N, C-alpha and C positions, 0 to 999 in steps of 0.2 A: 326201494329207490337206489340203494347202494349197488345192487346188481345191475340196474340200468346204466349207471355211470361207468361201471366196469366194462360192460359190453360196448357201450358207446366209445370208450377210450380205445379198446382194441380195434374197432372199426375205423376210427379216425387215424390210428397209427398205421393201419393197412393202407388207407388212402394216401397218407403222406409218403409211405415207402414206395408205393406204386408210381407216384409222380415225382420221384427223386427229391423228396423233402421240400418241394416247392409247389404249393397249391396253384399259384398263378401259372406256372409252366404247364401243369396238367390241363387247366382250363383252356388256355390258349391253344395247346396242342390238339385237344379234342374238338374245339371250335373250328380250327383250321381244317382238320381232317373231315369233319361232317358237313360243314356249311360253305366252304370256299373251294372253287376250282383253281387249279394252278395254271397260270398264263405265262407264256413266253412272248416277250415284246422286243422288236427290233426297230430302231429308228435311225435313218441315215440322212445326212444333208451334206451338200458340197458347196464350198465357196471358192471362187476363183482368186488366184494370186497372179504375180507377174508371169509372163510368157505362158508356157503350157502347164505350169504347176497348178495343182488343185489341193485344197485341204478337205479331206473326207472325214467327217465326224460321225462315229458310229456309237450308238447307245444301245445297250442290251439290258434286259431286266427279266428276272424270274419273279413273278408276283405270287404271293401267298405260298412261299416255299417251305417245306417241312424238313428237307434234307440239310445236312450240315455243310457239305461241300458242293458247290456248283462252279463249273468252269465254262467259258465260252471261247471258241476258236473262230477267227475270221479268216476266210480263204479269199485272197485277192488274186485275180488272174495274173499269170506270169508276164503278160504283155505290158504290165505296169510295174514300175519300180517304186518302192516305198523308201523315201529318203530319211525318215526320222526313226524308224523301228527296224530291229533285226528280226528275221524270220524265226518262228518258234519251231524247233526241231523235235519237240516232244509230242507233237500232234500227229494224227493219222495222215499219211501222205495221200494227196489227191492229185492225179495227173493234170498238169496245166495250171496249177495253183501253188501259191506260197501261203503258209499258215502263219498267223499272228495271234498271240494270246491276249485276251482281254483281262484286265485286272478286276475281277469280280469281288465286291465287298458287300457284306451283309448289312442291311439297315432295317431293323425290326423284322417284318415278315418278308421283305423283299431282298433280292440279291441284285445289285446294280453295277454297271460299269460304263464309263465314257472314255473313248480314246479318239485322238486326232491322228490321222495318217496324211502325210504330205506325199501325194502321188504324182507321177508323170509317166507318159508313155515311154517305152524303152528306146524307141527311135523318134526323132522329132517329127518327121513327116509320115508317120505310120498311121494307117487306117485300121481301126480295131472294131470288129463287129460287136454287137450287143452281147455281152458275156455276164452271166450272173455272179454276184458276190455271195459266197456261201457262209452261213453262220451255223456253227454246230454247238448246241448246248449239251453238256455232259456232266456226270458226277464221277466218282471214283470207280463205279461199277459198269456204267453203260452210257450210251448216247441217248439223250432224252428227247431232243427235238432238232431237226435240221430245217433251215430256212434258206430259200433261194429267190426271194421276192424281188430284190433290188438288182439292177443291171448297170454295168458301165459300158459306154461306147465312146469312141473317138472318131470324129470325122473333121477333116480340114483343121487340124490342130485344136479342136474344141472337144474337150472331154465333158460328158454329161452323165448324170445319174438319173435313172428312171425307176420309179416305184412309188408306192403310196407314202403318206406321211408317217404312218405307223403300221407295221405288219405284226399281227398277233395271232397266236394259236392257243387254244384253251383245252386242257385235259382234266378229267376228274382226278381228285386227290387220292393218292395211294401211299401206303407206308413205304419207306426206302426209295422214294422217287424225289 
C-alpha cells in the first residue's frame, strides 16, 4: 500500500506541474481546446444625432478564446471623419481607410470590446456609395479573422448602416490561436 501512495504522489505531482500548479486551469484549458469552437462576433448599430452626425457603436467579441492577447482594429472609410477618436497608426495600412483600435478586455473565456464612434461625412453634401467597414482580429503573431459584413452609405445627407444584427465566424480551436 505504501508503494501505491508513492507512485500516486509522483503522478499527481506530474499533473500539477503540467498544468502550472493549478488543476482548474488545466481542466478549463483542455475543455476549451477539445469541446468548443472559437467564434468571432461583430455587432454594429448606428443612432442619429443632430445634423449629419451619427453615433456608430461597434462591439467585437472573441468567444471561447485560448490565446492571451487579442486585438481588433476597425477600418472606417476615409470619406467619413471620426470626431471622438484618433486614428491608430500601429495597424496595417489599408488604402482608402483609417484604422481605429478597439480596447479588447478579457472576461473569463471571452475577449470583448465596445466603442462608440461619432462619424460624419467629410463634406456636407457628399454622396458616398456603399463602402464596407473592415474589422480585423489579430494576436501578436498573425491576423486571425477579417470581417467586412457591414457597410456605410450616405445619400442626401442621410448616413445609414447596412448589415445583419450580428456577424459571426466560427473556427475549430487550435493552440496559439
